[in-house]
C-alpha positions as CSV (number, residue, x, y, z in Angstrom):
1,M,0.0,0.0,0.0
2,V,1.1,3.6,-0.8
3,F,-0.6,6.7,0.5
4,M,0.0,10.0,-1.4
5,T,-1.0,13.5,-0.3
6,G,-1.0,16.7,-2.2
7,D,0.8,18.6,0.5
8,L,-2.2,18.3,2.9
9,G,-2.9,16.6,6.2
10,F,-0.6,18.5,8.6
11,M,-1.6,17.9,12.2
12,A,-3.8,15.0,11.1
13,L,-1.9,12.5,9.0
14,E,1.3,12.2,11.1
15,P,0.3,8.9,12.7
16,L,-0.3,7.4,9.3
17,Q,3.1,8.8,8.1
18,R,4.9,7.2,11.1
19,V,3.3,3.8,10.4
20,M,3.8,3.8,6.6
21,K,7.3,5.4,6.5
22,D,8.6,5.4,2.9
23,R,5.1,4.3,1.7
24,F,3.8,7.7,2.7
25,I,4.5,10.2,-0.1
26,N,4.0,14.0,0.1
27,A,3.6,14.8,-3.6
28,G,3.6,18.5,-3.0
29,V,1.4,21.0,-4.7
30,A,1.5,18.9,-7.9
31,E,-1.7,17.0,-8.1
32,Q,-1.4,16.2,-11.8
33,N,1.9,14.6,-11.2
34,M,0.5,12.8,-8.1
35,M,-2.2,11.1,-10.2
36,S,0.3,10.0,-12.9
37,V,2.6,8.6,-10.3
38,A,-0.4,6.9,-8.6
39,A,-1.3,5.3,-11.9
40,G,2.3,4.1,-12.4
41,L,2.5,2.6,-8.9
42,S,-0.9,1.0,-9.4
43,R,0.3,-0.6,-12.6
44,Q,3.2,-2.1,-10.7
45,G,0.8,-3.7,-8.3
46,F,0.7,-1.3,-5.4
47,E,-2.6,-0.4,-3.7
48,V,-2.5,3.4,-4.1
49,W,-4.5,6.0,-2.1
50,A,-4.3,9.6,-3.3
51,Y,-5.7,12.3,-1.0
52,S,-6.4,16.0,-1.2
53,I,-9.1,18.6,-0.6
54,A,-11.8,17.4,-2.9
55,P,-11.6,20.0,-5.8
56,F,-7.8,19.5,-5.9
57,C,-8.4,15.7,-6.0
58,Y,-10.7,15.6,-9.1
59,A,-10.7,19.0,-10.8
60,R,-7.1,20.1,-11.1
61,P,-5.8,16.6,-12.2
62,F,-8.8,15.6,-14.2
63,E,-6.8,14.9,-17.4
64,Q,-4.5,12.6,-15.6
65,I,-7.3,10.8,-13.8
66,R,-9.0,10.3,-17.2
67,N,-6.0,9.3,-19.3
68,D,-3.8,7.5,-16.8
69,I,-6.2,5.9,-14.4
70,A,-9.7,5.5,-15.8
71,F,-8.8,4.6,-19.4
72,H,-6.5,1.8,-18.0
73,N,-9.0,0.8,-15.3
74,L,-6.4,1.1,-12.6
75,P,-7.8,0.6,-9.1
76,V,-6.4,3.9,-7.7
77,K,-8.3,5.1,-4.7
78,L,-9.0,8.9,-4.9
79,V,-9.9,10.5,-1.5
80,G,-11.5,13.9,-1.7
81,N,-12.0,15.6,1.7
82,G,-14.7,18.2,2.2
83,G,-17.2,17.1,-0.4
84,G,-20.0,19.5,-1.4
85,Y,-19.7,22.7,0.6
86,G,-17.4,21.2,3.2
87,Y,-14.9,24.0,2.8
88,G,-17.6,26.6,2.5
89,V,-15.8,29.6,3.9
90,M,-12.9,29.1,1.4
91,G,-15.1,30.1,-1.5
92,P,-15.9,28.4,-4.8
93,S,-12.3,27.3,-5.5
94,H,-12.7,24.9,-2.6
95,H,-16.3,23.8,-3.2
96,A,-16.8,20.3,-4.6
97,I,-20.4,20.5,-5.9
98,E,-19.8,18.8,-9.3
99,D,-17.3,16.1,-8.3
100,Y,-19.1,12.8,-8.7
101,G,-21.0,13.9,-11.8
102,V,-17.7,14.8,-13.4
103,L,-15.9,11.6,-12.4
104,L,-18.8,9.3,-13.3
105,C,-18.5,10.5,-16.9
106,L,-15.3,8.4,-17.0
107,P,-15.3,4.7,-17.6
108,N,-14.9,2.2,-14.8
109,M,-15.3,4.8,-12.0
110,A,-17.1,4.0,-8.7
111,V,-18.1,6.7,-6.1
112,Y,-18.5,6.3,-2.4
113,V,-20.3,9.0,-0.3
114,P,-20.4,7.9,3.4
115,V,-23.6,9.2,5.1
116,F,-22.4,9.1,8.7
117,D,-18.9,9.3,10.3
118,E,-19.4,5.7,11.5
119,D,-19.7,4.6,7.9
120,V,-16.1,5.3,7.1
121,A,-14.8,2.2,8.8
122,A,-17.0,0.1,6.6
123,V,-16.5,2.0,3.4
124,V,-12.6,2.1,3.4
125,P,-12.3,-1.8,3.0
126,R,-14.9,-1.7,0.2
127,V,-12.8,1.0,-1.6
128,G,-9.6,-0.9,-0.8
129,N,-10.9,-4.2,-2.3
130,A,-12.4,-2.6,-5.4
131,D,-10.9,-3.7,-8.7
132,R,-11.6,-0.3,-10.4
133,P,-10.9,3.4,-9.9
134,C,-12.8,4.8,-6.9
135,Y,-13.6,8.2,-5.6
136,L,-14.2,8.5,-1.8
137,R,-16.0,11.7,-1.1
138,L,-15.5,12.5,2.6
139,G,-17.7,15.0,4.5
140,R,-19.0,15.5,8.0
141,G,-21.8,13.0,8.7
142,E,-23.8,13.2,12.0
143,M,-26.9,11.4,12.9
144,S,-29.6,13.5,14.6
145,A,-29.6,13.3,18.4
146,G,-31.7,10.4,19.7
147,H,-31.4,8.4,16.5
148,E,-29.2,5.3,16.1
149,V,-26.8,5.0,13.1
150,P,-27.8,1.8,11.2
151,L,-25.2,-0.6,10.0
152,Y,-23.6,0.4,6.7
153,A,-25.2,-0.5,3.4
154,P,-25.2,1.3,0.0
155,W,-29.0,2.0,0.4
156,R,-30.6,2.4,3.9
157,Q,-34.1,3.4,4.7
158,L,-34.0,5.8,7.7
159,T,-37.7,6.8,8.2
160,S,-40.9,5.1,7.2
161,G,-44.3,6.6,6.7
162,D,-47.2,7.2,4.2
163,G,-45.8,10.4,2.8
164,P,-43.6,10.9,-0.3
165,V,-40.3,9.2,-1.0
166,V,-37.1,11.1,-0.2
167,I,-33.6,10.0,-1.4
168,A,-30.7,11.9,0.0
169,V,-27.1,11.4,-1.1
170,G,-24.4,11.2,1.6
171,P,-24.4,13.2,4.8
172,L,-27.5,15.2,3.9
173,A,-29.6,12.2,4.9
174,G,-28.5,12.5,8.5
175,L,-29.4,16.2,8.5
176,Y,-33.0,15.4,7.7
177,V,-33.7,12.4,9.9
178,A,-35.0,14.1,13.1
179,A,-37.2,16.6,11.3
180,L,-38.8,14.0,9.0
181,A,-39.2,11.3,11.7
182,S,-41.1,13.8,13.9
183,L,-43.9,14.2,11.3
184,E,-47.1,12.3,11.8
185,Q,-47.4,8.9,10.0
186,A,-49.6,10.2,7.2
187,R,-47.1,12.9,6.2
188,R,-43.9,11.2,7.2
189,P,-41.7,10.4,4.2
190,N,-39.8,7.2,3.4
191,L,-36.3,8.6,3.7
192,W,-33.5,6.7,2.0
193,A,-29.8,7.4,2.3
194,L,-27.6,6.6,-0.7
195,A,-23.9,6.0,-0.3
196,E,-22.6,4.4,-3.5
197,L,-22.8,5.4,-7.2
198,P,-23.4,4.7,-10.1
199,L,-26.7,2.8,-10.2
200,S,-25.2,0.2,-12.6
201,L,-23.0,-0.9,-9.7
202,N,-25.5,-0.2,-7.0
203,P,-29.1,-1.1,-8.2
204,V,-32.2,0.5,-6.7
205,P,-33.7,-1.8,-4.0
206,E,-37.0,-3.5,-5.0
207,A,-38.6,-2.0,-1.9
208,L,-37.7,1.5,-3.1
209,Y,-39.1,0.8,-6.5
210,R,-42.4,-0.2,-4.9
211,Q,-42.5,2.9,-2.8
212,I,-41.8,5.2,-5.7
213,V,-44.6,3.7,-7.8
214,G,-47.1,4.0,-4.9
215,S,-46.0,7.5,-3.7
216,P,-47.6,10.8,-4.6
217,A,-44.2,12.4,-4.9
218,L,-40.4,11.8,-5.0
219,C,-37.8,14.2,-3.7
220,V,-34.1,13.9,-4.3
221,A,-31.6,15.9,-2.3
222,E,-27.9,16.1,-3.0
223,E,-25.0,18.6,-2.3
224,H,-24.2,18.6,-6.0
225,V,-25.2,20.7,-9.0
226,Q,-28.2,19.6,-11.1
227,R,-26.2,18.7,-14.2
228,G,-24.6,15.4,-13.8
229,S,-26.5,14.8,-10.6
230,F,-27.7,11.5,-9.1
231,A,-31.3,12.7,-9.7
232,S,-30.6,12.9,-13.5
233,E,-29.3,9.4,-13.5
234,L,-32.2,8.1,-11.4
235,M,-34.8,9.7,-13.7
236,L,-33.2,8.1,-16.8
237,H,-32.9,4.8,-14.9
238,L,-36.6,4.8,-14.0
239,A,-37.7,5.9,-17.4
240,E,-35.8,3.2,-19.2
241,R,-37.5,0.6,-17.0
242,G,-41.0,2.0,-17.6
243,V,-41.4,3.0,-14.0
244,G,-44.2,5.6,-13.7
245,L,-42.9,8.7,-12.0
246,P,-44.8,10.7,-9.4
247,R,-44.2,14.4,-9.1
248,V,-40.4,15.0,-8.7
249,T,-38.7,17.7,-6.6
250,H,-34.9,18.1,-6.8
251,L,-33.0,19.9,-4.1
252,H,-29.4,20.5,-5.2
253,A,-26.4,22.8,-4.9
254,R,-27.0,26.2,-6.5
255,F,-24.3,28.4,-5.1
256,H,-21.1,28.6,-7.1
257,H,-20.8,32.4,-6.8
258,G,-22.4,34.9,-4.4
259,E,-22.0,38.0,-2.5
260,A,-20.9,36.2,0.7
261,Y,-19.5,32.8,1.7
262,G,-20.0,31.1,5.0
263,S,-20.2,27.7,6.7
264,Q,-21.4,24.5,5.0
265,A,-24.7,25.0,6.8
266,Y,-25.1,28.5,5.5
267,L,-24.4,27.5,1.9
268,R,-26.8,24.6,2.2
269,R,-29.5,27.0,3.3
270,E,-28.6,29.4,0.4
271,S,-29.0,26.5,-2.0
272,G,-32.3,25.3,-0.5
273,L,-30.8,22.2,1.0
274,G,-31.5,22.9,4.6
275,V,-34.0,21.2,6.9
276,D,-36.6,23.9,6.3
277,A,-36.4,23.5,2.6
278,M,-36.8,19.8,2.9
279,L,-39.9,20.1,5.1
280,E,-41.4,22.5,2.6
281,A,-40.7,20.1,-0.2
282,V,-42.4,17.2,1.5
283,S,-45.3,19.3,2.9
284,C,-46.4,20.2,-0.7
285,H,-47.5,16.7,-1.4
């Protein structure tokens, strides 16, 4: 195993560096080169993990990921920290709101978006054992107080009711649990958390198909722009299978540029991804 970092992780990765010794490589502020070196090491049989702040992990070295890793189906593990608006106060250069849409345009790519902090221990071995390029999108995932984190699975139903179906990608699902669970049974949505993409590698559960067909509405929430989104993939997937669609609402990232930047929570609210926006979306049906 080799771990590579693009000059990041100070005051955090030192324990890993001490354990891995020469297998821990600081590639410097040279992410394009880091990806080409990662591809070469992978071709020689090493298990390679390449880590950076998310936009510097997928956007700056995109050509090298495309040509050197994806085209050769090399199982390099890309780790992007601060997915979505995780580095909100840093401004749009540090936002990663088009990351998995961009990477899933490439052949052979798989994406992992842990929902809760507790998921990481289960996701890392799945990424490590994958025989294809992978992108691990890390964010801050916290289950609402008073609710138990379920065992990891690519799809998990977090609330049950007679209301609309809600699918949230990654940590957003944990943000909504308490508010949606508090609704009365007739209005309470069936909330599903999604942690792995694309659908070709992670099929929609049969139970979710049945709920979508029988629901008055479907709401998809993701900290990602609309183009290249999971919602786009899901709509095409359902249409190709002849699944009748209810009314669809898509909550997504809208905030590349603005007059002010703030925390991840602030930018989520500005994009209409906060709890209030979700409650409004489900109450309309």
